[in-house]
N, C-alpha and C positions, 0 to 999 in steps of 0.2 A: 482189487477195488473196483467197483463197477464204474464205468465211464459216465460221468453226468451229461456229457455232450450228446453221447449216444441215446441216453434216456430221454433227453429233451427232444432230439430229433424224432425219435420214435413216438413220443407223445404227440408231437406236432402232426406227424403223419396220420396217427390214429384219430386225431381231432378233425383233420380235413376229410378223412374217410367217413367218419360219423356224420359230419355236416353234409357231405354229399349224399349219404344214404337217407338222412332226413329230407333233404331237398327232393330226392327221387320219389319218396313216398308222398310228398305234398303235391308233386307234379305228374303224377301217374297219368297216362293217356285216358281220355274218356271219348265216348262215341255217341253220335246221334243217328237216328234212322231218318234218311232224307228221301223224299219222292222226287223223281226226275221231272223236268219241265213238260214232258208229254204225258205224265201220269200213268206210264205203263208198268214201271218198276220201282222198287225202293232199293236203297243201298246205305251202307254205313259210311259216315264221314268221321274221321278221327282228328282230335285236336293235336296240339304240339307233342313231339316225340322226344323232348329233352329229358325226360326222366331216364330213358335208356342210356344216354351220355353220362348223367349224374351216377347211375348204378356202375357203369363200366369204370368211371373215374375212381369211385369209392373202392371198387373191386381192386384196381391197381395200386391205389395208395396203401390199402391193408396188406396187399401182397408185398410191397416194398418194405413196409414196416416189419413184417415177419421175417423177410430176407435179411434185413439189417441185424435183427436179434440173432438169428441163426448164424449168420456169418461170424458175428462178434463173439458167440459162444462155441464155435466150431460145430454146431448143430448137435452138441452134447455127446455125439459118438466118435468125433475125431479129436485129435490132440491128446494131451495128457490126461491121465485118470484123475478123477476127482478124489479128494481126500475123504476117508470114511466119517460118518457121523449124520447127525440130524439135518444139517444143511444139504448134504447130498441127496438124502431121502426126499427132502422137500424140493429140491431141484428137479429130481426125476418126476415126482407127482405134478409139479407145475408144468414140466415139458409136456407131458401127456395131456393134461387138461387144456394147456394153451394151443396145442395143435388140434385137438377136438373142437373147441370153440372157433378156432380160425377156419377150419374146414366148414363147419355149419354156416358161419358168416359168409364165406365165399360162395358156397352153394346158393344161399339165399339171394345174394347180390347178382350172381350169374344167372340163375333161374329168373329172377324178376326182370333183369335187363333183356333177356331173350323173349320172355313172355309179353313184356310191355312193347317190345318192337313188333311183335306179330299183330298184323291187321288183317282181318277177314276181307276176302274179296268177293264174297257171294252177293248176289242180287235176288231179291224176292219179286215175284211177279205180282203186280198190283192186284188187290182182291184176294190174294193168297196169303201165305205166312210171311211175316216179316223176317228179314235175315237176322242171324244172331250176331250181334255186334260185341265180340268177345274183347274183354279187357282184363288187365291184371287185377287180381283180388287184393283187396286193401289189407295191408299189414305185412306183406312180403319183405319190402324194403325196410319196414320198421323192425321186423325180426332180425334182419341183417344188421341194422344199426345197433340193436341191442347186443348181438353177438359180437360186434365191433368193440363195444365198451368192455365186455368181458375178456375179450382177446388182449386188448390193451393193457388191462389191469394184469392179467396172468402172465402176459409176456414180459412186462416189466418185472414183476415179482420174480419170475423165473431167472431173468438175467442177473438180479441182485443176489438171489440165492446161488446161482451158479458161481458167480464171481467170489461169493464167501466161501463156498466149497472148494474153490480152486485155490485160493490164497490164504484161507484162514487157519489151517492146520499146520503146525510146525512139529516135526518129530522131536522127541526128547534128546536124540543123539543123531549125529550125521549119518547118512546111509552110505554104505560102502557099495562100490561098483561090482565087486566080486563076492564070493561066498566066504564068509569069515571062518577060518580054520583055527584060529588061536585056542579055542577050548580043547581042541582035540590033539594037542602036541603031547 
């Protein structure tokens, strides 16, 4: 039976990760080109860098959520074998897609956080070309938030399917520890 407490904790972690990713998308850094007081050069001035912190927080909450599910299910590869059937096949498929969406979400969050923290230090000479005030493209944290939702749904479905495959099948007869030799007497 799937642990309801674990599912609730994972849901809360995924919800926090999603909220932080949306907040990071809304608070991305922006920049302005400013001319110095002597009017000899221009430079970039960036506003608050809080989106980087939100992105890293979202990254960590999603990682904790995934770690909880994988520890509870013995990462699918350790522990006793699952019973054959449709639930095992479903658990395998959900395990693979869960990890795929998790990796995409983590890459978006990490890349967005790193890129948002990068501020150009170049100056443009007055009368020449203005400096390039590079900022994070719109939608990187938003894509991370979308994949957080997919990861949350798939990981919880995986855990439920894994639990059913682990506990749901009972053999019609008890299993022996040795090789049965009775028919060969």
